[in-house]
Steps between C-alpha positions, in 0.01 A plus 500: 500500500826491697519682836814661626598735780618853412694725728325837546660802345523792747553856411623745761420874488838598638395868541203415714708250706768764558232749610370247752847424632568873536195533721606204709850645534366832616298325772767277637842648422683622815788737431820471692562738793830683461736530794519845662785664680436797720693688763316499837643665810818521297524125444442312169193282513454245217166342433558193280312456175230236448462270197190546296336257250340525161289290267708315240253578225660272233511193725155563633362556152642164385338334788168652408533377143561142621216516751247623248448149345505325842263471790404850611689542820695798637855527396787639710642824394879495445670760714862619487693685773575870445801612706554867596704703256747563779651176625571422859880526451457841327293624789751390758772672304298825518455457876880463545546816296251685712684404824818635359330809364367616837780388726729799444491864395592630152731800451407746228747757355350796330725790400710594805305320763444134606168408660403172666171325436455289815380137476155589642438749214614245248248249644224764481583568132533136394224286332511200277309433176467205265692535180625234261457213750678681786417729788675821404590775756351838444611810694291809561729785411282757672530323835879470454527865404302616795721298733806702407331831409659690785850395387427592139392854581864597462507393134137513378298798392127433500295572189189707527169460305345801334205642688292808509451815706231764484634845411245785477216258481663304210670158512868517406731202441779451752780342292624149557860421601720215386688339786800264521539181690461123493216342313307246704522237218872551472550457876289179504691352203838563657404372844354186334852414382632496856232331708613151408853568627655456835702789666718666400359471149185699564605844364345665201543830315213688349521782250336840549252611240232753447178479696233623265184657640178306443334814378716739292433868434410429141250236612350728757444771239289260291261401788245772430520668837423849395222653722270453799221261430328490845547620860308432817540621856346310796449688830504331840490621861841554655638213715862429555462133389328611181779743414755225549316213333347688208826696455702172486264355243516824293878497512517145364251579223666825396697467174326180385545444127225277355575368160229414238321179601657501847289454812543710807455323841456716806614225737817420296586871487448611854604165648386320814399732773767432761710711732813409295326640187421835670142447615347552839183392683176669402125441486371233263166331454474164666249221510145607470582857415639576847813711516828369630867602506749336261823581311438702187174664594415777258665370184160463339501877458809457281328210319185708432719785372677275258188328372309821449789649304532184295119507442514846343821409310304225322700216648337160473345377827670167581387455859363746748313451828314779676468528873224286631370797700439841347754755628378858455835651393513271196276528191251214525565243232831649394745392767713200578682319783761227540586232750833327493473135422129526422422736216666768290422805282622449143459686174659451158644756263300398193625801292773493228722739713668478833364675811717679764345544842588762760361556847495791753419494870379741760393430861140480379513399132664285232513578133574262218560624142531292187721622214493368144306539179110526536310236322164682553404865493318462826395235757213576733344320799117486518364400849165330531274527805544285807274193501432191715558716814551286807475615866789459736489298826605614847741291705641527846867418583612446862862433416785725600600526131165640394510775238168683481374589158193645335275281276488528125218377271586255234408555130584428142612749233596494130772713354538536126835582342428684175765544231480791249686559177439774235209620706319169502455219755699197367483262804333453836582267794287437810642419840260380762596527869312349787562650846408308814351682791747586775387437858474770757740389779427615855773425758330351804214270599163487332260698723201295373662183634641660822271806570606556864869548414624823348711485187854626536606746228686303238834584352431687170612344181736802479447868464386637166847561379619141555178297489495153345344467159308209354590171290470312157214310341451148623545375852873474522585433861879483448704655386316827554486759222702805568264791495 
């Protein structure tokens, strides 16, 4: 019998090999980093791109096939460089354009007037984006338009969205108005043709067109705002700061149009509580439930008014936070507070129709009314008993800023929101609120620790008409909730 050597026949499962190579590529591929060009302090700043690398799957696969019949040792993956889509020369070209773009103003002629967009405003409006292997300039037409708005007043007529007003307790559409002027996109497109030029070739002409309202009369008539669906009035003791702060919040909320699926944010609507935004210093709840003075004190009364009206309108509770300490002027378990930069009050219009919100103020109350189309025949609140009642501590404060206050027990309470339709209950939601105890604060020294020294009368927290009012769930030390 004759012996002879035979070469082995190998069969490769290419699909399985490709799958393995795909996994390796996912683990080791490093994409290229594209260059970026931004305007910082009105100067173009270019960050160069960085090459990446990727697995050459064909070459690595061939190496694996050869290695299969040899001594089992690791093989080297074959890598290839992956350059950025935007080359270095292309990025430098864009930087040169940026320098030219923000070096000089652009003159804009519209109708009978010529306005000048200064170089600083061009810089503020200019960004660059990657497109087709280049860094392409993009101008924000709204910024450009705003920069020459005063000059354009002579030739532009602003449009006006349709809205609503209440006439004899019924919502009525206030018609929209078509305006005339320069479209932001048109302005940006025309200015873009000039920013690469040197003076005196930096002049553009823009055409005047109609400025359509975002909400037309016809659209407003289809929103389903036909009747009152809820109304709530929150009372509060008179204090000048409350009238100003709650009144400012009410003014900003009044006229809110909430579309189907849209979420209302109290903080976004009433804005940060600053002097510039119309707010003043008032009492808030600080760390440990002790009152302090801060801008915006009192706006939680507006927040509670809004949440309670939303509750009875059937709005979806997105986020609410009750005061951490029970305040007797509010309904336990059915109230809310806010703190800028910390927490908000939000609800969502989960109905098929829009909701229009109006507010009214007096020196001792705020009302919020929701107008639309009722989804339910009736919505009721059922209040459970207090439980987990917790006693309050007594603390002494010797500082000059002491604000004396009475103590308040802590407790928990459940509130059910019950929805009725056609005379039957169709849904029920439970909201649980946990109130911390509020310490009794006595201004002066503790007589038990210093029995031979009399306690000086402390400065009261305020008289009954302007007294501070307690804070939200949780131990937020800062920022303080505005009670």
